[in-house]
C-alpha positions, 0 to 999 in steps of 0.5 A, a space after each residue: 884270463 886276467 884276474 879281476 877278483 882283486 879290483 877295487 870294490 865300493 860298498 854303499 849303504 841304503 839311503 832314505 831317498 824320496 820316491 824309492 818305495 820298495 814295491 814288490 814284483 808281481 810274481 817270483 823273480 827268475 833267479 830267486 830273491 835274497 831273503 834279507 835285502 837289508 844285507 845286500 851290498 852294491 859293489 862297483 867296478 870300473 870296467 873301461 871307458 865310460 862303463 861301470 858294473 854294479 854287482 848286488 842281488 839279481 842281475 848285474 847292472 851296467 852303467 854308462 856315464 858322461 856329460 849327457 847323464 846316466 844310461 843303465 842296463 837293467 835294474 835288479 830288485 825294487 828293494 835295492 833301488 836306494 842302494 843302486 842309486 847311491 852307488 850311481 851317485 858315487 859315479 855321476 851326479 847326472 840324471 838317469 836318462 835311459 834304462 835298457 832291459 836285456 829281458 823281462 825277468 824280475 831280477 833284472 827289471 823289477 827295479 824299473 819303476 823306482 829308478 825310472 821316477 828319479 830320472 828324466 827323459 830328453 823330449 825332442 832329441 837323442 841326448 841332453 844338450 840337443 837344441 830344442 830338447 826338453 826334459 820330461 818326467 821319468 827315464 826312458 825304459 827301452 827294451 825289445 817289444 817281446 819284453 813289453 809283451 811278457 811284462 804286460 801279459 800280452 804274451 803269456 798268461 798274466 802280467 808280470 809287472 806293474 804298469 809303471 815298470 813296463 818299457 816305455 820305448 820298445 823296438 822290433 827287428 834286429 836292433 836299436 841304436 843310440 848316441 849317448 855320452 859321446 859313444 854309439 850304443 847298440 841294442 841287439 836283439 837275439 831271438 829265441 835264446 834265454 827268452 824271446 826278447 833278449 838284447 845285448 848292449 854294446 858300448 862301442 867307444 868304451 868297447 864293453 858289452 853287457 850281455 844279460 842272461 845270454 851269458 852268465 858265469 855262475 850256472 849252466 845257460 838259463 833257458 826260459 822255454 815257456 818264454 820262447 828260449 831255446 838252446 840253439 838260440 842261446 848258442 847264436 847269442 853267444 856266437 854274436 857276443 863273440 863276433 863283437 869282441 875284439 881281443 888284445 893278445 889272442 883271447 886275453 883283454 880287449 873288449 870286456 864283457 859283463 855277464 847277467 850274473 857273475 864276474 867281468 869277462 873277456 873273450 876267453 871266458 865266452 869262448 869256453 862257455 860256448 864250447 861247453 854249451 855246444 858240447 852238451 847240445 851236441 851230446 843230447 842231440 845225438 841221444 835224441 837221434 838214438 831215440 832216448 827219452 829224457 829220463 834216459 838222457 838225464 841218466 846218461 848225464 851229458 853234463 858230467 864233466 862240467 858239473 864241478 863248475 855249473 852243476 847244482 841239485 839246488 836252487 831254481 836252475 838245477 842241472 836237471 832243469 838245464 838238461 830238460 830245457 836242452 832236450 825239449 828245444 831240440 826235439 823235432 817240431 812234431 814231437 814237441 807240438 810248439 812249432 819252434 825250432 
């Protein structure tokens, strides 16, 4: 794969910006927040077309810019909103019109409230410049309807976020489409994968895909079983990403992929990750068919040859937790008792 580590990066410092209060998220973020946000830098990488990648703490942010303004995918933590906005202003001085959330976890969504407040939505039209369109206060926050359910507490035991951070524009079904900055933007739902509300965002003209945590390079697949995630749904999501990609030379170049966590990727990276997840799924499935318990499966180490790349015994998503999630979501319905596939 191409070496992207040498691409220029832009570090920005915290600006004292009005309306960017560092509100704390309700409940712990999925990935574990850094202890000192003051030391976090936001790095900016131009991918291709209209799309940039911002890397800080929490989930990666995709930013599409142009004459209509700014569209963001995910928003990281509220304590970083000033730095994120400063990074965006190095790219564009246009208004933030849309924030798309790929799922509900706090490391991708808890910055919604701050960044939405400094944006504006175009009412009565799809983009800025539409005849008769007027700007209203606050950017539009778009997500699958299950994201609103998780963040509001309608799905689950309690509200995960304050109301000002909730999506303002939800969709149900397979997808939502926008025309923004002279390109089609497809927001595609993948059910029962990382969670039950995952979206892939495909910038068609720029040829860039923002995956959220349906694809990461820093760990084994993160499967939130309590929020409807499953290993087979996760593999379906990886296959959907593969289906959208058009490579240049075999697997090299072409469509670029911004993962939920980790470095900029292309087809070969996604294929390798899909192969790893499929092999481990098949191993665990075979062990279940042989009647092995979860502890026996763990002892058999179905991930052993991939542990040097993705395994860990520390942090919120350990190898054991991954194996547990795979095992639980492959059990027959009658053994799991939750009715999920």
